[in-house]
C-alpha positions, 0 to 999 in steps of 0.5 A: 987692712982696709975696711969697706964702708960703702959702695958707690952707686949711680950719680944723682943730679947735676952736681956730682952727688952719688948714691951709696950702699952703706956697709958700716953701722957708724954712718955719722962718724965715717961720713963726717964732713972732711973725712977722706975715703979711698976708692978700691980702684987705685986709679981713682983719687980719694974722696973728701966727704962734703955731705950726706943726705937721705933721699927716700930709702937711699943715701946720697953723698956729696964729695969735694972732688965730684962736681958733675955727673960725668966725674961721679960716674967713674966711681960707680961700683967702686967700694970706699975704704978706710983703714981698719985701725981707724974703725976699731970698736969693741965688739965690732967685726968685719967680714974679713975677720969672720969669713972661714971661722968654725961655727960651733953649737952650744955643746962645742960641736963644729957644725959649719963655717961662716961664709959671709957677713951680710949687711942688712937694713935692720942688722947684720946676718951671718951666712953659714955653710953647714957640714951638710952643704946647706947654707943658712942665714942667722941674725948676728945678734948676741942672743943667737951668736953669744961668742966670737973668738977670733983667737980660736977662729970660731963663733958659737951659735944658739940658733932657734930650735930646729933651724939648722935641722930643718935646713939640713933635712931639706933636699 
């Protein structure tokens, strides 16, 4: 299965560099010089990493195949992929693995469903749709999500006191 490691943004400068929205927490490994990333658009050629740099708050990448802004523009909006086998890390989860999992409280009661794993600057965030219909965001950290059981198709959560009740009570 494919795993998204970045989304290509606008071209930068005249040499074909592009902005990236990073979707991995292992930037150095995924974007090491010489690594090949596949675009989500099968009509586009794979890209070989030439370099990566920070430009302000943005990440800018150079790829061997992109040498001008016109060529780089074809990749804008495209997701860059690797095989999930290449990214296997202990305790690492990908959005496709978590979407649809049952959300259980510490007592084992089902309270909702995981709808998304959101990549954020500081940490990943679980988007959970409660049975009440409300959507809550919960930082995906060990203290708040002590267990992920892919075999049982569930995650166990320990949210801050009142978070889910507060969200469920708002109308």
